[in-house]
C-alpha positions as a Markdown table, in Angstrom:
| # | Residue | x | y | z |
|---|---|---|---|---|
| 1 | Met | -10.5 | -65.0 | 12.7 |
| 2 | Lys | -10.9 | -65.7 | 8.5 |
| 3 | Lys | -13.7 | -68.0 | 8.0 |
| 4 | Leu | -13.6 | -71.7 | 7.0 |
| 5 | Thr | -14.3 | -72.2 | 3.4 |
| 6 | Ile | -16.2 | -75.3 | 2.0 |
| 7 | Asp | -16.7 | -76.3 | -1.7 |
| 8 | Ser | -19.8 | -76.7 | -3.1 |
| 9 | Asn | -19.2 | -80.2 | -3.8 |
| 10 | Glu | -17.9 | -81.2 | 0.5 |
| 11 | Ala | -21.7 | -79.4 | 1.1 |
| 12 | Arg | -23.2 | -82.1 | -0.7 |
| 13 | Glu | -21.2 | -85.1 | 0.6 |
| 14 | Ile | -21.8 | -83.9 | 4.5 |
| 15 | Ser | -25.3 | -82.8 | 4.1 |
| 16 | Met | -26.0 | -86.1 | 3.2 |
| 17 | Thr | -24.8 | -87.7 | 6.2 |
| 18 | Ser | -28.3 | -86.9 | 8.2 |
| 19 | Pro | -30.5 | -85.9 | 5.4 |
| 20 | Ala | -33.6 | -86.0 | 7.9 |
| 21 | Leu | -32.0 | -83.4 | 10.1 |
| 22 | Leu | -31.2 | -81.5 | 7.2 |
| 23 | Arg | -33.8 | -80.9 | 5.4 |
| 24 | Gly | -35.8 | -77.8 | 4.5 |
| 25 | Glu | -34.5 | -74.2 | 5.6 |
| 26 | Thr | -31.6 | -75.6 | 7.4 |
| 27 | Ser | -30.2 | -76.9 | 4.8 |
| 28 | Gly | -31.0 | -73.5 | 2.2 |
| 29 | Leu | -29.2 | -72.0 | 4.8 |
| 30 | Leu | -25.7 | -74.4 | 4.8 |
| 31 | Leu | -26.2 | -73.9 | 1.3 |
| 32 | Arg | -26.3 | -70.2 | 1.5 |
| 33 | Met | -23.3 | -69.8 | 3.7 |
| 34 | Phe | -21.8 | -72.6 | 1.8 |
| 35 | Arg | -21.5 | -70.3 | -1.3 |
| 36 | Asp | -20.4 | -67.1 | 1.0 |
| 37 | Pro | -20.2 | -67.1 | 4.2 |
| 38 | Arg | -21.0 | -63.2 | 4.6 |
| 39 | Val | -24.5 | -63.6 | 3.4 |
| 40 | Leu | -26.1 | -64.6 | 6.4 |
| 41 | Glu | -27.1 | -62.1 | 9.0 |
| 42 | Pro | -26.9 | -62.7 | 12.9 |
| 43 | Lys | -30.2 | -64.1 | 13.6 |
| 44 | Glu | -30.0 | -66.9 | 10.6 |
| 45 | Arg | -26.6 | -67.7 | 12.3 |
| 46 | Gly | -27.3 | -68.2 | 15.6 |
| 47 | Asp | -30.7 | -70.1 | 14.2 |
| 48 | Leu | -28.4 | -72.5 | 12.3 |
| 49 | Ile | -26.0 | -73.2 | 15.2 |
| 50 | Val | -29.0 | -73.7 | 17.1 |
| 51 | Gln | -30.6 | -76.5 | 14.6 |
| 52 | Leu | -27.5 | -78.1 | 14.1 |
| 53 | Arg | -27.0 | -78.8 | 18.2 |
| 54 | Arg | -30.3 | -80.3 | 18.5 |
| 55 | Ala | -28.7 | -82.5 | 15.1 |
| 56 | Val | -26.4 | -83.6 | 17.0 |
| 57 | Gly | -27.8 | -84.0 | 20.3 |
| 58 | Ile | -30.0 | -86.3 | 18.3 |
| 59 | Glu | -27.3 | -88.1 | 16.5 |
| 60 | Pro | -24.4 | -87.4 | 18.8 |
| 61 | Gln | -22.7 | -90.3 | 16.1 |
| 62 | Val | -22.4 | -88.7 | 13.1 |
| 63 | Pro | -19.1 | -86.8 | 13.1 |
| 64 | Glu | -19.8 | -84.7 | 10.1 |
| 65 | Leu | -22.8 | -82.7 | 12.2 |
| 66 | Arg | -20.0 | -82.1 | 14.6 |
| 67 | Val | -18.0 | -80.7 | 11.7 |
| 68 | Leu | -21.0 | -78.9 | 10.6 |
| 69 | Leu | -21.9 | -76.9 | 13.9 |
| 70 | Gly | -17.9 | -76.6 | 13.9 |
| 71 | Met | -17.7 | -74.6 | 10.6 |
| 72 | Val | -21.2 | -72.5 | 11.5 |
| 73 | Leu | -19.3 | -71.9 | 15.0 |
| 74 | Cys | -16.3 | -70.4 | 12.6 |
| 75 | Val | -18.8 | -68.2 | 10.5 |
| 76 | Asp | -20.5 | -66.8 | 13.8 |
| 77 | Leu | -16.7 | -66.1 | 14.8 |
| 78 | Gln | -16.6 | -68.4 | 17.6 |
| 79 | Ala | -13.9 | -70.0 | 17.6 |
| 80 | Gln | -13.2 | -71.7 | 21.1 |
| 81 | Glu | -16.4 | -73.3 | 20.6 |
| 82 | Ala | -15.5 | -74.1 | 16.6 |
| 83 | Leu | -11.9 | -75.8 | 17.9 |
| 84 | Glu | -13.5 | -77.8 | 20.5 |
| 85 | Cys | -16.5 | -79.2 | 18.0 |
| 86 | Leu | -14.1 | -79.8 | 15.1 |
| 87 | Arg | -11.1 | -81.8 | 17.7 |
| 88 | Glu | -14.4 | -84.0 | 19.5 |
| 89 | Ala | -15.2 | -84.8 | 15.6 |
| 90 | Thr | -11.7 | -85.7 | 15.2 |
| 91 | His | -11.7 | -87.9 | 18.5 |
| 92 | Gln | -14.8 | -89.3 | 17.6 |
| 93 | Ala | -13.9 | -90.5 | 14.3 |
| 94 | Pro | -10.4 | -90.6 | 13.3 |
| 95 | Asp | -10.6 | -91.9 | 9.6 |
| 96 | Cys | -13.1 | -89.0 | 9.0 |
| 97 | Phe | -11.4 | -86.9 | 6.1 |
| 98 | Ile | -13.7 | -83.9 | 6.7 |
| 99 | Ala | -13.3 | -83.7 | 10.0 |
| 100 | Arg | -8.7 | -83.9 | 9.7 |
| 101 | Leu | -9.4 | -81.6 | 7.2 |
| 102 | Lys | -11.5 | -78.7 | 8.6 |
| 103 | Phe | -9.5 | -79.5 | 11.8 |
| 104 | Gly | -6.3 | -79.0 | 10.5 |
| 105 | Glu | -7.9 | -75.8 | 8.3 |
| 106 | Leu | -9.2 | -73.9 | 11.5 |
| 107 | Leu | -5.9 | -74.8 | 13.3 |
| 108 | Met | -4.2 | -73.1 | 10.4 |
| 109 | Arg | -6.6 | -69.9 | 10.8 |
| 110 | Leu | -5.9 | -69.4 | 14.0 |
| 111 | Arg | -1.8 | -69.9 | 13.2 |
| 112 | Ile | -1.1 | -72.8 | 15.3 |
| 113 | Cys | 1.0 | -74.2 | 12.3 |
| 114 | Asp | 2.4 | -77.4 | 13.7 |
| 115 | Gln | -0.7 | -78.8 | 14.5 |
| 116 | Ala | -2.4 | -77.5 | 11.4 |
| 117 | Ala | -0.1 | -79.4 | 9.1 |
| 118 | Glu | -0.2 | -83.0 | 11.4 |
| 119 | Glu | -4.3 | -82.7 | 10.8 |
| 120 | Thr | -4.0 | -81.8 | 7.4 |
| 121 | Gln | -1.4 | -84.9 | 6.7 |
| 122 | Arg | -3.4 | -87.2 | 8.4 |
| 123 | Ala | -6.9 | -85.8 | 6.3 |
| 124 | Ala | -4.0 | -86.3 | 2.8 |
| 125 | Gln | -3.9 | -89.6 | 4.1 |
| 126 | Leu | -7.6 | -90.2 | 4.6 |
| 127 | Ala | -8.3 | -89.1 | 1.3 |
| 128 | Thr | -10.5 | -91.3 | -0.9 |
| 129 | Asn | -10.5 | -89.5 | -4.4 |
| 130 | Asp | -8.6 | -86.7 | -6.3 |
| 131 | Phe | -10.5 | -83.9 | -5.3 |
| 132 | Gln | -10.2 | -84.6 | -1.5 |
| 133 | Ala | -6.4 | -85.1 | -2.4 |
| 134 | Glu | -6.2 | -82.0 | -4.2 |
| 135 | Leu | -7.8 | -80.3 | -1.2 |
| 136 | Ala | -5.4 | -81.6 | 1.4 |
| 137 | Arg | -2.4 | -80.7 | -1.0 |
| 138 | Lys | -3.5 | -76.6 | -1.1 |
| 139 | Gln | -4.3 | -76.9 | 2.8 |
| 140 | Ala | -0.4 | -78.4 | 3.4 |
| 141 | Ala | 0.9 | -75.6 | 0.6 |
| 142 | Thr | -0.6 | -72.7 | 2.7 |
| 143 | Ile | 0.4 | -74.2 | 5.5 |
| 144 | Arg | 4.1 | -74.7 | 4.9 |
| 145 | Thr | 4.2 | -70.9 | 2.9 |
| 146 | Met | 2.6 | -69.6 | 6.8 |
| 147 | Leu | 5.8 | -71.5 | 8.2 |
| 148 | Arg | 8.6 | -70.2 | 5.8 |
| 149 | Glu | 7.2 | -67.1 | 6.0 |
| 150 | Gly | 7.2 | -67.1 | 9.8 |
| 151 | Ile | 3.2 | -66.1 | 10.1 |
| 152 | Glu | 2.6 | -68.2 | 13.1 |
| 153 | Arg | 1.6 | -67.6 | 16.8 |
| 154 | Gly | 4.9 | -66.4 | 17.9 |
| 155 | Gly | 6.0 | -65.9 | 14.4 |
| 156 | Tyr | 6.0 | -62.2 | 14.2 |
| 157 | Ser | 7.6 | -61.6 | 17.8 |
| 158 | Ser | 10.4 | -63.7 | 17.1 |
| 159 | Leu | 10.9 | -62.3 | 13.2 |
| 160 | Leu | 10.9 | -59.0 | 14.7 |
| 161 | Ser | 13.0 | -59.5 | 17.5 |
| 162 | Arg | 16.0 | -60.8 | 14.6 |
| 163 | Leu | 15.3 | -57.7 | 12.6 |
| 164 | Ile | 15.5 | -55.6 | 15.3 |
| 165 | Pro | 18.1 | -56.0 | 18.2 |
| 166 | Phe | 16.3 | -55.4 | 21.6 |
| 167 | Arg | 18.6 | -53.3 | 23.8 |
| 168 | Arg | 18.2 | -53.3 | 27.2 |
| 169 | Arg | 18.7 | -49.7 | 29.3 |
| 170 | Ser | 20.7 | -49.9 | 32.1 |
| 171 | Arg | 18.4 | -49.9 | 35.7 |
| 172 | Lys | 20.5 | -47.7 | 37.3 |
| 173 | Thr | 18.9 | -44.4 | 37.2 |
| 174 | Glu | 21.5 | -41.9 | 37.0 |
| 175 | Ser | 20.3 | -38.0 | 38.4 |
| 176 | Ser | 22.1 | -34.9 | 38.3 |
| 177 | Pro | 21.1 | -32.6 | 40.2 |
| 178 | Val | 19.0 | -30.1 | 39.3 |
| 179 | Leu | 19.3 | -26.5 | 40.0 |
| 180 | Val | 16.1 | -24.1 | 40.4 |
| 181 | Gly | 16.9 | -20.8 | 40.4 |
| 182 | Ser | 14.4 | -18.1 | 42.2 |
| 183 | Arg | 14.3 | -14.9 | 40.0 |
């Protein structure tokens, strides 16, 4: 699974939602992760997940914290938990642009393209500035390309079945007598 990406402007926007909870080491780890997700060691990712879970426990009504947690879970390759976290963020705040965009991105990376397109479309409708609109537009274009090329869950098998016709063999097995000669 590919990791979710985020721009430094998005990182600042998200971290400003609850600055008291994301100070010091947590904020530094997040910024390092947003620059390049591969730079964090497994222990640092684990610490970041623990700290963000604690922050979500303290401020459960802030959907942006759930988005951050979902993104860190993606970087740590915990796709199912990330999916649940981002889904909860979109249920909690249906009008949150970043929650919709990142949920759509995770769905796209998991090759669930129809749902990804829906979430990205909702994010595009929620965009409040040109930067957000451009992010949603690029993501939607990527999803359309994936759908057109058949890169979707189940897309490969249907593509292969069109290219290589499957021929069933007869269920009856014919046996020939085998002559064994003794010498």
